[in-house]
C-alpha positions as a Markdown table, in Angstrom:
| # | Residue | x | y | z |
|---|---|---|---|---|
| 1 | Unk | 193.6 | 125.3 | 168.8 |
| 2 | Unk | 189.9 | 126.6 | 168.7 |
| 3 | Unk | 189.0 | 130.1 | 169.9 |
| 4 | Unk | 185.8 | 131.9 | 169.9 |
| 5 | Unk | 185.0 | 133.4 | 166.6 |
| 6 | Unk | 184.4 | 136.9 | 168.4 |
| 7 | Unk | 187.9 | 137.2 | 170.1 |
| 8 | Unk | 189.9 | 139.9 | 168.9 |
| 9 | Unk | 193.5 | 139.0 | 168.1 |
| 10 | Unk | 196.3 | 141.0 | 169.8 |
| 11 | Unk | 198.8 | 140.5 | 167.0 |
| 12 | Unk | 199.0 | 138.7 | 163.7 |
| 13 | Unk | 202.5 | 137.5 | 162.5 |
| 14 | Unk | 203.8 | 136.2 | 159.3 |
| 15 | Unk | 207.0 | 134.2 | 159.8 |
| 16 | Unk | 209.1 | 134.0 | 156.9 |
| 17 | Unk | 212.2 | 132.0 | 156.2 |
| 18 | Unk | 214.7 | 133.7 | 153.8 |
| 19 | Unk | 214.6 | 132.6 | 150.2 |
| 20 | Unk | 217.0 | 130.0 | 148.7 |
| 21 | Unk | 220.7 | 131.2 | 149.3 |
| 22 | Unk | 224.1 | 130.4 | 147.8 |
| 23 | Unk | 224.9 | 128.3 | 150.9 |
| 24 | Unk | 221.7 | 126.3 | 150.2 |
| 25 | Unk | 223.0 | 125.7 | 146.6 |
| 26 | Unk | 226.3 | 124.6 | 147.9 |
| 27 | Unk | 224.7 | 122.2 | 150.3 |
| 28 | Unk | 222.7 | 120.5 | 147.5 |
| 29 | Unk | 225.8 | 120.4 | 145.0 |
| 30 | Unk | 228.2 | 118.8 | 147.7 |
| 31 | Unk | 227.2 | 116.4 | 150.3 |
| 32 | Unk | 230.8 | 116.5 | 151.7 |
| 33 | Unk | 231.1 | 119.8 | 153.7 |
| 34 | Unk | 234.8 | 120.1 | 152.9 |
| 35 | Unk | 234.2 | 120.5 | 149.2 |
| 36 | Unk | 231.6 | 123.3 | 149.7 |
| 37 | Unk | 232.4 | 126.9 | 149.4 |
| 38 | Unk | 232.1 | 128.4 | 152.8 |
| 39 | Unk | 230.1 | 131.7 | 152.9 |
| 40 | Unk | 230.2 | 134.1 | 156.0 |
| 41 | Unk | 227.2 | 136.0 | 154.9 |
| 42 | Unk | 225.6 | 134.4 | 151.7 |
| 43 | Unk | 223.4 | 136.2 | 149.3 |
| 44 | Unk | 220.4 | 134.7 | 147.4 |
| 45 | Unk | 220.8 | 132.3 | 144.6 |
| 46 | Unk | 219.2 | 132.8 | 141.3 |
| 47 | Unk | 216.4 | 130.4 | 142.5 |
| 48 | Unk | 216.1 | 132.7 | 145.8 |
| 49 | Unk | 215.4 | 135.7 | 143.6 |
| 50 | Unk | 212.8 | 133.8 | 141.8 |
| 51 | Unk | 211.0 | 132.8 | 145.1 |
| 52 | Unk | 211.1 | 136.4 | 146.2 |
| 53 | Unk | 209.4 | 137.7 | 142.8 |
| 54 | Unk | 206.9 | 134.9 | 143.2 |
| 55 | Unk | 206.2 | 135.6 | 146.8 |
| 56 | Unk | 205.7 | 139.4 | 146.3 |
| 57 | Unk | 203.4 | 138.6 | 143.4 |
| 58 | Unk | 201.3 | 136.2 | 145.7 |
| 59 | Unk | 201.1 | 138.6 | 148.5 |
| 60 | Unk | 200.2 | 141.7 | 146.5 |
| 61 | Unk | 197.2 | 139.6 | 144.8 |
| 62 | Unk | 196.1 | 138.4 | 148.3 |
| 63 | Unk | 196.2 | 141.9 | 149.5 |
| 64 | Unk | 198.5 | 141.1 | 152.4 |
| 65 | Unk | 201.3 | 143.3 | 151.0 |
| 66 | Unk | 199.3 | 146.3 | 151.8 |
| 67 | Unk | 198.1 | 145.1 | 155.1 |
| 68 | Unk | 201.5 | 144.5 | 156.8 |
| 69 | Unk | 202.3 | 147.5 | 159.1 |
| 70 | Unk | 205.8 | 146.3 | 160.0 |
| 71 | Unk | 208.6 | 144.1 | 158.7 |
| 72 | Unk | 211.3 | 142.9 | 161.1 |
| 73 | Unk | 214.3 | 141.3 | 159.5 |
| 74 | Unk | 217.6 | 139.5 | 160.5 |
| 75 | Unk | 220.5 | 141.8 | 159.6 |
| 76 | Unk | 222.1 | 139.1 | 157.3 |
| 77 | Unk | 222.2 | 139.7 | 153.6 |
| 78 | Unk | 219.9 | 136.7 | 152.6 |
| 79 | Unk | 217.2 | 138.0 | 155.0 |
| 80 | Unk | 217.8 | 141.5 | 154.0 |
| 81 | Unk | 217.4 | 140.8 | 150.3 |
| 82 | Unk | 214.3 | 138.8 | 151.2 |
| 83 | Unk | 212.7 | 141.4 | 153.1 |
| 84 | Unk | 213.4 | 144.4 | 150.8 |
| 85 | Unk | 212.6 | 142.1 | 147.7 |
| 86 | Unk | 209.0 | 141.2 | 148.9 |
| 87 | Unk | 208.1 | 144.2 | 150.9 |
| 88 | Unk | 210.1 | 147.1 | 149.8 |
| 89 | Unk | 210.0 | 149.4 | 146.9 |
| 90 | Unk | 210.1 | 147.6 | 143.7 |
| 91 | Unk | 213.5 | 148.0 | 141.7 |
| 92 | Unk | 214.6 | 147.3 | 138.3 |
| 93 | Unk | 216.5 | 144.1 | 139.2 |
| 94 | Unk | 217.7 | 142.1 | 142.1 |
| 95 | Unk | 221.3 | 143.7 | 142.0 |
| 96 | Unk | 220.0 | 146.9 | 143.0 |
| 97 | Unk | 217.5 | 145.7 | 145.7 |
| 98 | Unk | 217.8 | 147.9 | 148.7 |
| 99 | Unk | 219.1 | 150.8 | 146.9 |
| 100 | Unk | 216.1 | 152.7 | 146.3 |
| 101 | Unk | 216.7 | 153.8 | 142.8 |
| 102 | Unk | 214.4 | 154.3 | 140.0 |
| 103 | Unk | 215.5 | 155.7 | 136.7 |
| 104 | Unk | 218.5 | 157.3 | 138.5 |
| 105 | Unk | 216.5 | 159.0 | 141.2 |
| 106 | Unk | 216.6 | 157.7 | 144.8 |
| 107 | Unk | 212.9 | 157.8 | 145.8 |
| 108 | Unk | 210.5 | 155.1 | 146.7 |
| 109 | Unk | 207.7 | 154.0 | 144.3 |
| 110 | Unk | 205.2 | 153.2 | 146.9 |
| 111 | Unk | 204.8 | 153.5 | 150.4 |
| 112 | Unk | 206.2 | 150.2 | 151.8 |
| 113 | Unk | 205.9 | 149.2 | 155.3 |
| 114 | Unk | 208.8 | 150.2 | 157.7 |
| 115 | Unk | 211.6 | 147.6 | 157.7 |
| 116 | Unk | 213.7 | 147.2 | 160.7 |
| 117 | Unk | 216.6 | 144.9 | 161.6 |
| 118 | Unk | 217.0 | 143.0 | 164.7 |
| 119 | Unk | 219.8 | 140.9 | 166.1 |
| 120 | Unk | 217.1 | 139.0 | 168.0 |
| 121 | Unk | 215.8 | 137.1 | 164.9 |
| 122 | Unk | 219.1 | 136.3 | 163.3 |
| 123 | Unk | 220.4 | 132.8 | 162.6 |
| 124 | Unk | 221.9 | 130.2 | 165.2 |
| 125 | Unk | 225.3 | 131.8 | 166.0 |
| 126 | Unk | 228.4 | 129.8 | 164.9 |
| 127 | Unk | 231.9 | 130.5 | 164.1 |
| 128 | Unk | 232.5 | 131.5 | 160.5 |
| 129 | Unk | 229.1 | 133.0 | 160.0 |
| 130 | Unk | 228.8 | 136.9 | 160.3 |
| 131 | Unk | 226.9 | 139.8 | 159.2 |
| 132 | Unk | 228.5 | 142.8 | 157.3 |
| 133 | Unk | 229.2 | 146.2 | 159.1 |
| 134 | Unk | 226.2 | 148.4 | 159.8 |
| 135 | Unk | 227.8 | 151.0 | 157.6 |
| 136 | Unk | 227.8 | 148.5 | 154.7 |
| 137 | Unk | 224.3 | 147.3 | 155.4 |
| 138 | Unk | 223.1 | 150.9 | 155.6 |
| 139 | Unk | 224.6 | 151.8 | 152.2 |
| 140 | Unk | 223.2 | 148.6 | 150.5 |
| 141 | Unk | 219.8 | 148.5 | 152.1 |
| 142 | Unk | 218.8 | 152.3 | 152.7 |
| 143 | Unk | 215.2 | 151.2 | 152.9 |
| 144 | Unk | 216.0 | 149.3 | 156.1 |
| 145 | Unk | 216.1 | 150.8 | 159.5 |
| 146 | Unk | 219.3 | 149.6 | 161.4 |
| 147 | Unk | 218.9 | 151.8 | 164.5 |
| 148 | Unk | 218.1 | 148.7 | 166.9 |
| 149 | Unk | 221.8 | 147.4 | 166.4 |
| 150 | Unk | 224.3 | 149.2 | 168.5 |
| 151 | Unk | 227.6 | 147.8 | 167.3 |
| 152 | Unk | 229.1 | 148.5 | 164.0 |
| 153 | Unk | 231.0 | 145.3 | 163.5 |
| 154 | Unk | 229.5 | 141.7 | 164.2 |
| 155 | Unk | 231.2 | 140.1 | 167.2 |
| 156 | Unk | 228.5 | 137.7 | 168.1 |
| 157 | Unk | 229.6 | 135.0 | 165.6 |
| 158 | Unk | 233.2 | 134.7 | 167.4 |
| 159 | Unk | 232.1 | 132.1 | 169.9 |
| 160 | Unk | 234.0 | 128.8 | 169.6 |
| 161 | Unk | 231.0 | 126.6 | 169.9 |
| 162 | Unk | 227.9 | 126.7 | 167.9 |
| 163 | Unk | 224.7 | 128.3 | 169.6 |
| 164 | Unk | 222.5 | 125.5 | 171.3 |
| 165 | Unk | 218.9 | 125.0 | 170.5 |
| 166 | Unk | 217.9 | 126.1 | 174.0 |
| 167 | Unk | 219.9 | 129.4 | 173.4 |
| 168 | Unk | 218.2 | 129.9 | 170.2 |
| 169 | Unk | 214.8 | 129.1 | 171.7 |
| 170 | Unk | 215.3 | 131.7 | 174.4 |
| 171 | Unk | 216.2 | 134.2 | 172.1 |
| 172 | Unk | 213.1 | 133.4 | 170.1 |
| 173 | Unk | 210.8 | 133.9 | 173.2 |
| 174 | Unk | 212.5 | 137.1 | 174.0 |
| 175 | Unk | 211.8 | 138.4 | 170.3 |
| 176 | Unk | 208.1 | 137.3 | 170.3 |
| 177 | Unk | 207.7 | 139.1 | 173.7 |
| 178 | Unk | 209.4 | 142.2 | 172.0 |
| 179 | Unk | 206.9 | 142.0 | 169.0 |
| 180 | Unk | 203.8 | 141.7 | 171.3 |
| 181 | Unk | 204.8 | 144.9 | 173.1 |
| 182 | Unk | 204.7 | 147.0 | 169.8 |
| 183 | Unk | 201.9 | 149.0 | 168.6 |
| 184 | Unk | 201.8 | 147.2 | 165.3 |
| 185 | Unk | 199.4 | 144.1 | 164.9 |
| 186 | Unk | 200.3 | 142.8 | 161.3 |
| 187 | Unk | 203.9 | 142.0 | 161.3 |
| 188 | Unk | 206.0 | 140.1 | 159.1 |
| 189 | Unk | 209.2 | 138.4 | 160.4 |
| 190 | Unk | 212.0 | 137.5 | 158.0 |
| 191 | Unk | 214.5 | 135.3 | 159.5 |
| 192 | Unk | 216.2 | 131.7 | 159.4 |
| 193 | Unk | 214.9 | 128.2 | 159.5 |
| 194 | Unk | 216.5 | 127.1 | 162.8 |
| 195 | Unk | 215.5 | 130.3 | 164.5 |
| 196 | Unk | 211.9 | 130.0 | 163.4 |
| 197 | Unk | 211.6 | 126.3 | 164.1 |
| 198 | Unk | 213.1 | 126.6 | 167.6 |
| 199 | Unk | 210.8 | 129.6 | 168.4 |
| 200 | Unk | 207.9 | 127.8 | 167.6 |
| 201 | Unk | 208.9 | 124.7 | 169.7 |
| 202 | Unk | 209.5 | 127.0 | 172.4 |
| 203 | Unk | 206.1 | 128.7 | 172.1 |
| 204 | Unk | 204.5 | 124.9 | 172.2 |
| 205 | Unk | 206.5 | 124.0 | 175.1 |
| 206 | Unk | 206.0 | 127.2 | 177.4 |
| 207 | Unk | 202.6 | 128.7 | 176.3 |
| 208 | Unk | 200.4 | 126.4 | 174.1 |
| 209 | Unk | 200.9 | 122.7 | 174.1 |
| 210 | Unk | 197.9 | 122.3 | 171.6 |
| 211 | Unk | 200.0 | 123.7 | 168.7 |
| 212 | Unk | 200.4 | 120.6 | 166.2 |
| 213 | Unk | 203.6 | 119.0 | 165.7 |
| 214 | Unk | 203.1 | 119.5 | 161.8 |
| 215 | Unk | 203.6 | 123.0 | 162.6 |
| 216 | Unk | 207.0 | 122.6 | 164.1 |
| 217 | Unk | 208.5 | 121.0 | 161.0 |
| 218 | Unk | 211.6 | 122.8 | 159.2 |
| 219 | Unk | 210.7 | 125.8 | 157.0 |
| 220 | Unk | 211.1 | 125.6 | 153.4 |
| 221 | Unk | 213.0 | 128.7 | 151.6 |
| 222 | Unk | 210.6 | 131.6 | 151.3 |
| 223 | Unk | 207.8 | 129.7 | 153.1 |
| 224 | Unk | 205.3 | 131.7 | 155.3 |
| 225 | Unk | 203.4 | 130.6 | 158.4 |
| 226 | Unk | 200.9 | 132.5 | 160.4 |
| 227 | Unk | 200.6 | 133.0 | 164.0 |
| 228 | Unk | 197.8 | 135.0 | 165.9 |
| 229 | Unk | 198.1 | 135.7 | 169.4 |
| 230 | Unk | 194.8 | 136.0 | 171.5 |
| 231 | Unk | 195.7 | 137.7 | 174.7 |
| 232 | Unk | 198.0 | 135.3 | 176.5 |
| 233 | Unk | 197.6 | 132.3 | 173.8 |
| 234 | Unk | 199.5 | 131.5 | 170.7 |
| 235 | Unk | 197.2 | 130.2 | 167.9 |
| 236 | Unk | 198.2 | 128.3 | 165.0 |
| 237 | Unk | 196.6 | 129.4 | 161.8 |
| 238 | Unk | 198.5 | 127.2 | 159.6 |
| 239 | Unk | 200.9 | 127.3 | 156.6 |
| 240 | Unk | 199.9 | 130.1 | 154.3 |
| 241 | Unk | 201.9 | 129.4 | 151.2 |
| 242 | Unk | 203.4 | 126.3 | 149.6 |
| 243 | Unk | 206.8 | 125.3 | 150.6 |
| 244 | Unk | 209.6 | 125.8 | 148.1 |
């Protein structure tokens, strides 16, 4: 979609799918779902940690790491690890990502952007997939603000049926409207493939039919895509970084 060169943007959002997780690794190893290890809240795989390190390095080199004013993340472990790993204070190794320690002292190394968790951008709800308690999340990821999440335990996943694409899309539109109401203009969203794809499809259907079909394809792990909002329109900027 073309816009006038002088038009100021209302919001610039970076949409990021979490890095490669242990559940992704199981899907690649075993085509038969019955043979896979079932993870309620999987962590990142070794490949995922490599993707996080590379993405952080690329964003730092581009200057984007310093421009991001706010990071909004799903409250599941793989998205929390991706968010803190890319945008949080750098730590010794991935096993301590989120703990905020440097040489035994709990202190940030640099002023990272605020990272807040939201249930609105979590993965498709389905039985057997849940997040940890908020107390556990706060303990593991003290750099993340969990104040938007009211319930200590996860009750959303208990539905007998998998959440529909329509429900995910409606949640995505609600989430985008919430983002646009915030004061921050440079925002990174770390979420899940289905949520991000269904949100983009809903934006095309409801607000901007000129968004190209290519932009609605599934996200790769740790892939970043950009959206700029000009007043009431959503504008595709394109795929920022190569799919993994």
